[in-house]
N, C-alpha and C positions, 0 to 999 in steps of 0.2 A: 491575488497571490497571498495576501495575508491570511485569508480564511483557509486557503489550501495548506499553508504552513501550520496553522493552528490545528487543523484536522490531522495533519501529518504528525504533529507532536502527540496528539491523543493516540494515533496509531502506533507511535513508538512506545508509548506507555503500555498499551495493550500487548504489543509484541514482546516487550521486555518482561512484563508480568507473566505471560503465558510461558515464555521461554524459561524463565527462572523457576517457575512451578514444575515444568516438565523435567528440568535438570535436577533441581534440588529436592523435589518431593517425589516425583515419579521415577527418578534415577535414569532418565534417558541421556544419551550422549549429547554433548554440547553442539555437535555438528548436526545430528539427525533431528533433534528437538526443534531446530530452526524451521523446518518445513511446516509442521502444524502451527507453530506460533505465527509464521508469516501468513498462512491461509486465514487464520482467525483475524489477524490484524487487517488483512486485505478486505475481508467482509465488513469489519467495523468501519474502515475508512470509506468503502463504497457507500454504505448507508449514510454516513455523516456528510460525505461530499454531495450526495444527491439531495439532502435536506438542508444543508447549510452553505457549502461552498458554491455549488451550482444549483441554487434553489429553483431555477426555472425547470430543472429536470423533473420536478414534482408535477409538471403539467401532463406527464405521461406516467402510467402505472409502472412501478418497479417490476422487474421481471428477472427470471433466471438468465435470460439472454443478455440483458444489460449487465448483470453481474459478471457473466462470462466475458463480455466485451471489455469490461473493466480489468479483469484478470489478464486477458490477452493483450490489451493495450499497455498494461503495465509490466508485461513479461520481460521486456528488455531491461527496464529499470530494476525490477525485482530480481532478475537473473544476475545483474551486476551486483545488487545488494547481497544475494546469497554467495556468489563467488568471492566477493571481497571479504565478507564475514568469514567464510571458510578458510581463506588464505590467512587472514589476520589471526584466527584461532589456531588453525592447524599448522601453519608454517612458522608463524612468529610468536605463538604462545600468548597472545593477548588475552585479557580477561573478557568476559562476556559483554558487559555493558559498553566499554569503550569500542569494541569491535562492532557491536550493533549500531552504535551512534555514527561512527564513520561510514559504515555501509549504507545506512539509511539516508544520510545527508548526500552521499554520492549519487543515490538513485532519485532524489526528490525532483530535480529539474526535468528529467526524462519522463517521470510519471505525471507531472503537471501538464507537460506539453501533450502527451497522449490522451490524458483525461479530458482536457479542455477541447481538443480538436476532434476527438472521435467518440468518446463515451457520453459526455454530458453536453452535447450540442443543444442549442436552443430548440425547443419544440417546433418553432416556426421553420427553422432550417431543415429539420427532420422531415417535415411535411412538404418541403420544396418551396416554401414561401420565403422570399428574401427577408433577412433581418433588417430592422430599421437602422 
């Protein structure tokens, strides 16, 4: 779980940096800029999780299918993340970083559970061989 949270922190930094660039430099809306920033952060965390958090995932080649499984598996948590962010920004007028932090923490548990159970299963269990 510690590695997952560390990668999540890196994902938060990536998400925040892209979000702030899109809003402050590209002039995008604080609400709509969240979609590309989240997709970039998801891709970064997928790569880091498969190489650091769930290192056994390296036993099989990375694929678009695995990335898509990661996106789908985390859809509930990331959906909650986006909705909570939009509510805090749109309805309550929060600033970007506090809203992003609260939304990201709220989604972390759901995302960990789905990643560990479905996306980054041990290669032996993927092949039908029981884990030791």
